[in-house]
TORKOL-4160 file (C-alpha; in steps of 0.2 Angstrom, whole numbers, padded with zeros to 4 digits, m for minus):
58
<pt num="1" X="0009" Y="m0003" Z="m0068"/>
<pt num="2" X="m0005" Y="0012" Z="m0074"/>
<pt num="3" X="m0014" Y="0002" Z="m0084"/>
<pt num="4" X="m0018" Y="m0009" Z="m0070"/>
<pt num="5" X="m0019" Y="0005" Z="m0056"/>
<pt num="6" X="m0033" Y="0015" Z="m0069"/>
<pt num="7" X="m0040" Y="m0004" Z="m0071"/>
<pt num="8" X="m0043" Y="0000" Z="m0053"/>
<pt num="9" X="m0050" Y="0016" Z="m0052"/>
<pt num="10" X="m0062" Y="0010" Z="m0063"/>
<pt num="11" X="m0069" Y="m0003" Z="m0057"/>
<pt num="12" X="m0064" Y="0004" Z="m0036"/>
<pt num="13" X="m0055" Y="m0011" Z="m0032"/>
<pt num="14" X="m0046" Y="m0009" Z="m0016"/>
<pt num="15" X="m0031" Y="m0010" Z="m0012"/>
<pt num="16" X="m0025" Y="m0016" Z="0006"/>
<pt num="17" X="m0004" Y="m0013" Z="0009"/>
<pt num="18" X="0008" Y="m0013" Z="0024"/>
<pt num="19" X="0020" Y="m0002" Z="0022"/>
<pt num="20" X="0032" Y="m0005" Z="0038"/>
<pt num="21" X="0030" Y="m0025" Z="0034"/>
<pt num="22" X="0034" Y="m0026" Z="0015"/>
<pt num="23" X="0049" Y="m0012" Z="0018"/>
<pt num="24" X="0058" Y="m0024" Z="0025"/>
<pt num="25" X="0057" Y="m0034" Z="0012"/>
<pt num="26" X="0056" Y="m0026" Z="m0005"/>
<pt num="27" X="0056" Y="m0006" Z="m0006"/>
<pt num="28" X="0060" Y="0009" Z="0008"/>
<pt num="29" X="0051" Y="0014" Z="0017"/>
<pt num="30" X="0048" Y="0032" Z="0007"/>
<pt num="31" X="0047" Y="0021" Z="m0008"/>
<pt num="32" X="0031" Y="0016" Z="m0005"/>
<pt num="33" X="0017" Y="0021" Z="m0018"/>
<pt num="34" X="0006" Y="0021" Z="m0003"/>
<pt num="35" X="0004" Y="0040" Z="m0003"/>
<pt num="36" X="0005" Y="0042" Z="m0024"/>
<pt num="37" X="m0009" Y="0027" Z="m0025"/>
<pt num="38" X="m0019" Y="0041" Z="m0012"/>
<pt num="39" X="m0018" Y="0056" Z="m0022"/>
<pt num="40" X="m0022" Y="0048" Z="m0037"/>
<pt num="41" X="m0042" Y="0041" Z="m0034"/>
<pt num="42" X="m0035" Y="0023" Z="m0028"/>
<pt num="43" X="m0047" Y="0015" Z="m0013"/>
<pt num="44" X="m0031" Y="0012" Z="m0004"/>
<pt num="45" X="m0034" Y="0003" Z="0015"/>
<pt num="46" X="m0019" Y="0006" Z="0027"/>
<pt num="47" X="m0016" Y="m0013" Z="0034"/>
<pt num="48" X="m0004" Y="m0022" Z="0047"/>
<pt num="49" X="0003" Y="m0037" Z="0041"/>
<pt num="50" X="0006" Y="m0047" Z="0055"/>
<pt num="51" X="0006" Y="m0035" Z="0072"/>
<pt num="52" X="0013" Y="m0049" Z="0085"/>
<pt num="53" X="0027" Y="m0052" Z="0074"/>
<pt num="54" X="0035" Y="m0040" Z="0069"/>
<pt num="55" X="0030" Y="m0023" Z="0083"/>
<pt num="56" X="0032" Y="m0009" Z="0075"/>
<pt num="57" X="0021" Y="0007" Z="0080"/>
<pt num="58" X="0027" Y="0019" Z="0069"/>
């Protein structure tokens, strides 16, 4: 929600995102909000969930 995003921005709370692992469960890869959050100035970390389990190298 925009309100939570604003609060995360104000408090500089980091968000760890795993777009490849979450992609197959919830949303399309191109609809992942990682870039949008980054452009809004949120503290975003591109993370891996279980790299040895999924073997993704994108």
